[in-house]
C-alpha positions in Angstrom: 0.0 -0.1 0.2 3.0 2.5 0.7 4.6 1.6 -2.5 0.8 2.1 -4.3 0.5 5.4 -2.2 4.2 6.6 -3.6 3.7 5.8 -7.2 0.0 7.8 -6.9 1.9 10.7 -5.2 4.6 10.7 -8.1 2.0 10.6 -11.1 0.2 13.6 -9.4 3.5 15.5 -9.2 4.2 15.1 -12.8 0.7 15.7 -14.1 1.0 19.4 -12.0 4.0 19.8 -13.3 2.7 19.4 -16.8 -0.1 21.7 -16.2 2.1 24.4 -14.8 3.9 24.1 -18.0 1.5 24.0 -20.4 -0.7 27.1 -18.3 2.7 29.3 -18.3 2.7 32.2 -21.0 5.9 31.7 -23.1 7.5 35.2 -23.0 10.8 35.3 -23.0 13.7 37.6 -21.2 14.6 39.2 -24.6 11.3 40.3 -25.6 10.9 41.7 -22.1 14.0 43.4 -21.9 13.4 44.8 -25.8 9.9 46.2 -24.9 11.3 48.1 -22.1 14.3 49.5 -23.7 12.1 50.4 -26.6 10.1 52.4 -24.1 12.7 53.8 -22.0 15.4 54.9 -24.5 13.4 55.8 -27.7 9.8 56.0 -26.6 8.4 53.4 -29.1 6.2 50.5 -28.3 6.4 47.1 -29.8 3.6 47.4 -32.0 4.0 50.8 -33.5 1.9 52.8 -31.5 2.3 56.0 -29.9 2.7 56.0 -26.1 -0.9 57.7 -25.7 -2.5 55.8 -28.9 -5.3 53.1 -28.1 -6.2 49.9 -30.4 -8.9 49.8 -32.7 -12.3 49.2 -30.6 -14.7 46.8 -32.2 -18.6 46.6 -31.0 -21.2 44.3 -32.1 -24.2 43.2 -30.8 -26.0 40.0 -31.2 -29.4 39.1 -32.3 -31.0 38.7 -28.7 -31.0 41.8 -26.5 -27.9 41.8 -24.0 -25.4 40.0 -26.1 -22.5 41.8 -27.3 -18.9 41.2 -28.3 -16.1 44.0 -27.9 -13.0 43.8 -29.1 -9.7 46.1 -28.3 -7.4 44.9 -31.4 -7.1 41.3 -30.7 -8.5 41.0 -27.1 -12.2 39.8 -27.4 -14.5 39.5 -24.8 -18.3 38.1 -24.9 -20.8 39.9 -22.3 -24.4 38.5 -22.0 -26.9 40.3 -19.8 -30.0 38.2 -18.5 -32.9 39.1 -16.0 -35.2 37.4 -13.9 -37.8 38.2 -11.3 -37.1 37.3 -7.8 -37.9 37.9 -4.3 -35.6 40.6 -2.6 -33.9 40.3 0.4 -34.9 41.6 3.6 -32.6 44.2 4.0 -33.3 46.0 0.6 -37.0 45.2 -0.5 -37.2 48.0 -2.5 -34.2 47.4 -5.0 -33.1 45.0 -7.5 -30.2 43.0 -7.9 -26.8 43.4 -10.4 -24.3 40.9 -10.3 -21.4 40.1 -12.7 -19.3 36.9 -13.2 -15.9 37.1 -15.4 -14.8 33.9 -16.6 -11.0 33.6 -17.9 -10.6 30.5 -19.4 -7.8 28.8 -21.2 -9.7 29.4 -24.6 -8.7 33.3 -24.0 -4.9 32.1 -22.8 -3.2 29.2 -21.7 -2.3 31.1 -18.3 -5.7 30.8 -17.3 -6.8 27.1 -15.8 -10.1 25.1 -16.3 -12.8 24.8 -14.0 -12.0 26.9 -11.2 -12.1 31.2 -11.1 -8.6 32.4 -11.5 -7.3 35.6 -9.1 -7.6 37.9 -12.4 -11.3 37.0 -13.2 -12.3 37.5 -9.4 -10.3 41.0 -9.6 -11.7 42.0 -12.6 -15.3 41.2 -11.5 -15.1 43.3 -8.3 -13.7 46.1 -10.0 -16.8 45.9 -12.7 -18.9 45.7 -9.6 -17.3 48.8 -7.6 -17.4 50.8 -10.7 -21.1 50.2 -12.0 -22.8 49.7 -8.7 -20.7 52.2 -6.5 -21.0 54.7 -9.2 -24.7 54.3 -8.7 -24.6 54.0 -13.0 -27.5 51.8 -12.9 -30.9 52.5 -10.9 -31.7 49.5 -9.0 -34.8 50.9 -7.2 -36.3 51.1 -10.8 -35.7 47.4 -10.8 -38.6 47.0 -8.4 -41.8 45.3 -9.6 -44.0 44.7 -6.2 -42.1 46.2 -2.9 -41.0 43.7 -0.6 -42.2 40.9 -3.3 -40.9 41.1 -6.6 -37.9 42.9 -7.9 -35.7 42.1 -11.1 -32.3 40.2 -11.0 -29.8 41.4 -13.6 -27.1 39.0 -14.3 -24.1 39.8 -16.6 -21.9 37.0 -17.4 -18.3 38.1 -19.1 -16.1 35.6 -20.6 -13.0 36.3 -22.0 -12.2 34.9 -25.6 -8.8 36.3 -26.5 -6.2 37.9 -24.2 -3.8 40.3 -25.4 -3.6 42.5 -22.8 -6.0 45.0 -21.2 -8.7 42.6 -20.5 -10.1 44.6 -17.4 -11.1 47.7 -19.7 -12.4 45.1 -22.3 -14.7 43.2 -19.9 -16.0 46.8 -18.3 -16.7 47.9 -21.6 -18.6 44.7 -22.6 -20.7 45.0 -19.4 -21.8 48.5 -19.9 -22.7 47.8 -23.4 -24.7 44.9 -22.8 -26.8 46.5 -19.7 -27.4 49.5 -22.1 -28.5 46.7 -25.1 -30.7 44.6 -22.5 -34.1 45.1 -22.2 -36.4 43.4 -19.5 -40.2 42.4 -20.2 -42.9 44.9 -19.4 -44.7 44.3 -16.3 -48.5 44.9 -15.6 -48.9 45.7 -11.8 -52.2 45.4 -10.3 -52.5 45.2 -6.6 -49.9 42.8 -5.1 -49.7 40.8 -8.5 -47.8 41.3 -11.3 -47.9 40.1 -15.0 -45.1 40.2 -17.2 -45.7 40.2 -21.1 -43.6 38.6 -23.7 -41.6 40.7 -26.6 -44.3 39.7 -29.2 -47.3 41.1 -26.7 -45.6 44.6 -25.7 -42.1 46.1 -26.5 -39.4 45.3 -23.9 -38.2 48.0 -21.5 -34.5 49.5 -21.3 -32.9 49.8 -18.4 -32.3 52.7 -16.0 -29.0 53.7 -16.7 -27.8 57.2 -15.2 -24.0 57.6 -16.7 -21.4 55.3 -18.4 -18.3 55.0 -16.2 -15.7 53.8 -18.6 -12.3 52.7 -16.8 -9.1 53.5 -18.8 -5.9 51.8 -17.8 -2.6 53.2 -17.8 0.5 51.0 -17.5 3.3 52.5 -15.7 7.2 51.8 -16.3 10.0 53.0 -14.0 12.5 54.8 -16.1 16.5 53.8 -15.4 19.2 56.1 -15.6 22.9 55.2 -16.8 23.8 54.0 -13.5 21.2 51.6 -13.4 18.9 53.2 -10.2 15.6 54.2 -11.0 14.7 57.9 -11.8 11.5 59.9 -10.3 10.1 60.2 -13.9 8.3 56.8 -14.9 6.9 56.2 -18.4 3.4 55.5 -18.7 1.4 54.2 -21.9 -2.4 53.7 -22.6 -3.9 50.5 -23.6 -1.2 47.9 -22.8 -0.8 44.6 -24.5 0.3 41.3 -23.5 3.9 42.2 -23.6 3.7 45.4 -22.0 1.6 43.9 -19.0 4.3 41.6 -18.4 7.2 44.2 -18.4 5.2 46.9 -16.5 6.2 48.1 -13.2 2.5 49.2 -12.0 -0.8 50.2 -13.5 -3.6 53.0 -12.9 -7.1 52.3 -13.8 -9.0 55.8 -13.8 -12.9 55.6 -14.5 -14.6 58.9 -16.3 -17.9 58.8 -17.4 -19.2 60.7 -20.7 -19.7 64.0 -18.7 -16.1 64.0 -17.9 -16.6 63.3 -14.5 -14.3 61.4 -12.3 -15.7 58.1 -11.2 -13.2 56.5 -9.6 -9.1 55.7 -9.1 -8.0 52.0 -8.7 -4.3 51.5 -8.3 -3.3 47.7 -7.3 -0.3 48.1 -5.7 2.9 48.5 -8.0 5.6 51.5 -8.2 4.6 54.4 -6.2 3.9 57.6 -8.6 3.4 61.5 -8.3 0.0 63.3 -7.9 1.0 65.5 -11.2 1.1 61.8 -13.1 -2.2 61.2 -11.9 -3.4 64.4 -12.9 -1.9 64.3 -16.3 -3.4 60.7 -16.9 -7.0 61.9 -15.8 -6.8 64.3 -18.6 -5.7 61.3 -21.0 -8.6 59.3 -19.5 -11.3 61.9 -20.0 -10.7 62.2 -23.9 -10.6 58.2 -23.7 -13.7 57.7 -22.2 -15.4 60.5 -24.4 -14.5 58.4 -27.7 -15.3 55.1 -26.1 -19.0 56.6 -25.1 -19.4 57.9 -28.3 -18.1 54.8 -30.4 -21.1 52.6 -28.0 -23.8 55.1 -28.7 -22.9 55.0 -32.2 -23.2 51.1 -32.4 -26.5 51.3 -30.3 -28.1 53.8 -32.7 -27.1 51.5 -35.7 -28.4 48.5 -33.9 -31.5 50.0 -33.1 -32.3 51.6 -36.5 -31.5 48.1 -37.9 -33.9 46.3 -35.9 -37.0 48.9 -36.4 -36.2 48.2 -40.3 -36.8 44.4 -39.5 -39.9 45.5 -37.5 -41.4 47.2 -40.2 -40.6 44.8 -42.9 -42.0 41.7 -40.7 -44.2 40.7 -43.8 -41.2 40.8 -45.9 -39.4 37.5 -46.1 -36.7 38.5 -48.3 -34.8 41.8 -49.2 -34.0 43.4 -52.6 -30.8 42.5 -52.6 -31.7 38.4 -52.1 -34.5 38.7 -54.9 -33.9 37.2 -58.1 -34.5 39.2 -61.3 -35.7 36.8 -64.0 -35.1 38.2 -67.9 -38.4 38.0 -70.2 -36.5 37.8 -73.1 -37.0 33.7 -73.6 -40.4 34.5 -73.2 -40.9 37.1 -75.6 -39.4 35.0 -78.1 -41.5 32.3 -77.5 -44.8 34.2 -77.9 -43.4 35.9 -81.2 -42.6 32.3 -82.9 -45.9 31.0 -81.6 -47.8 34.2 -83.0 -46.8 34.8 -86.8 -48.6 37.3 -87.7 -49.1 40.9 -85.2 -51.6 43.0 -85.5 -50.5 46.7 -86.7 -49.2 48.7 -83.4 -47.7 46.3 -81.0 -44.3 46.6 -80.4 -41.8 44.3 -82.1 -39.4 42.0 -80.0 -36.1 44.3 -80.8 -38.2 47.4 -79.8 -39.4 45.5 -76.4 -35.5 44.4 -75.5 -34.3 48.0 -76.6 -36.8 49.2 -74.2 -35.9 46.9 -71.2 -32.0 47.6 -71.8 -32.9 51.5 -71.5 -35.1 51.1 -68.8 -38.4 52.0 -70.3 -39.7 48.6 -69.4 -39.2 46.7 -66.3 -37.5 43.6 -67.0 -39.2 41.5 -64.1 -42.9 42.3 -64.7 -42.7 43.8 -68.1 -44.5 46.9 -67.2 -43.5 50.1 -68.5 -42.0 52.4 -65.5 -44.5 55.4 -65.0 -42.4 58.1 -64.9 -40.5 57.4 -68.2 -41.3 58.9 -71.4 -41.5 55.6 -73.3 -44.6 54.4 -71.1 -47.2 57.0 -72.8 -45.8 55.4 -76.4 -46.4 51.8 -75.1 -49.6 52.1 -73.2 -50.8 53.8 -76.9 -49.2 50.7 -78.9 -50.9 48.7 -76.8 -54.2 50.3 -77.5 -54.0 50.2 -81.1 -53.1 46.5 -80.7 -56.3 46.0 -78.8 -58.6 48.1 -81.1 -57.2 46.0 -84.4 -58.2 42.7 -82.0 -61.7 44.2 -81.7 -61.7 45.2 -85.2 -60.9 41.2 -86.5 -63.6 40.0 -83.9 -66.2 42.5 -85.7 -65.4 41.4 -89.2 -65.9 37.9 -87.9 -69.2 38.3 -86.5 -70.2 40.1 -89.2 -69.3 37.3 -91.6 -70.7 34.9 -89.4 -74.3 37.2 -89.3 -73.9 37.0 -93.1 -73.6 33.1 -93.2 -76.5 33.0 -91.2 -79.0 35.4 -93.2 -78.1 33.4 -96.2 -79.1 30.2 -94.7 -82.2 31.5 -93.1 -83.0 32.8 -96.9 -82.7 29.3 -98.1 -84.6 27.7 -95.4 -87.5 30.3 -96.0 -87.6 29.4 -100.0 -87.9 25.8 -99.3 -90.6 26.5 -96.8 -92.4 28.4 -98.7 -91.8 25.8 -101.6 -93.2 23.2 -98.7 -96.3 25.4 -97.9 -94.5 26.4 -94.6 -95.2 30.0 -92.9 -92.5 32.0 -93.5 -93.2 33.7 -89.7 -92.5 30.6 -88.2 -89.1 30.4 -89.7 -88.4 33.8 -88.6 -89.6 33.2 -85.1 -86.7 30.4 -85.0 -84.2 32.7 -86.3 -85.1 35.4 -83.5 -85.0 32.5 -80.8 -81.7 31.3 -81.9 -80.2 34.9 -82.0 -81.6 35.2 -78.4 -80.0 32.2 -77.3 
């Protein structure tokens, strides 16, 4: 039993060492030294950006309300907001719940483990909760349905898909976009009872959000002089990537809303900095926050316009770009081949094709455009063709009547020879005409 226990312990140590080797992000010392030397000596970043330049931000909303994908360059985060009606706690009976869950898995980076919440994910979740709930960005009292009985419980699940640095800002922006895009069901309250309606019955209602606290992370690097001792003037950059986060000596997160108001400052340890650096970083964060809020509002308006267009054309199954236009040239050729002789005034095949190419006749339905100058000519030609056909029918009717008169005349002549009254023959003719 001791041998079996020893072998199992050795195998467990080997598995743990293999997992630790797989979870380590391969960043060499040469890469870190190159990054620091480029920043301190030449003021150049490894990806070619300026010190205060940020990566391109992408926001894409999903089909359901509350689904959003946010990208900061290669960094990609998915957020989903859901809601349900629950019983409120006794200490806060008239306020709704707002919870944030952040998940960093190995799909984003091999440094994150499977099955257990990482320290980074817990830190980011606490930061987002203090940022949104601490600044009272969302009105929690507006989530109350029936006081002390029913309130809305809002949950935002955030999952990191790709990690290339600055995951905290990407997760916070994704949470804000998810809350802005989420719609809760309309509720009708009568007394102590509440009846919720589906999206087909009533239009869902957005959350009551007062402002948008946007976090801006600044990476800090201690500048070294020629003697190797650190100086008092550090280097700072905006939106650090993975290499810069690994090489940085500290970070500073400043939250500013769209009105330029300071919502919070978060500095999780690291190197000490002067207050003048904080003021300068706050000015940079204000400009960055206004750019991000403008981008968020633009994407929200575009998504709202797209949804209104889809709701307006709810009975239209396909769009105009998806429809197939069928040419009628073969149909015209078949008609011309079957009718060898056309009445005078009808357009020929070449005229119809030239009119289609010129835009006078619509190729889908063969009808002329009302605003085109060829429409009157086309209608006049069609009327003349109909008149010619009516004239042919009149001629055929006149020939049939003359043949019938000749037949009646011969019948009356034979009837007079056989002593049959002519009046009876005329009456029979009148009956046939009436029939």
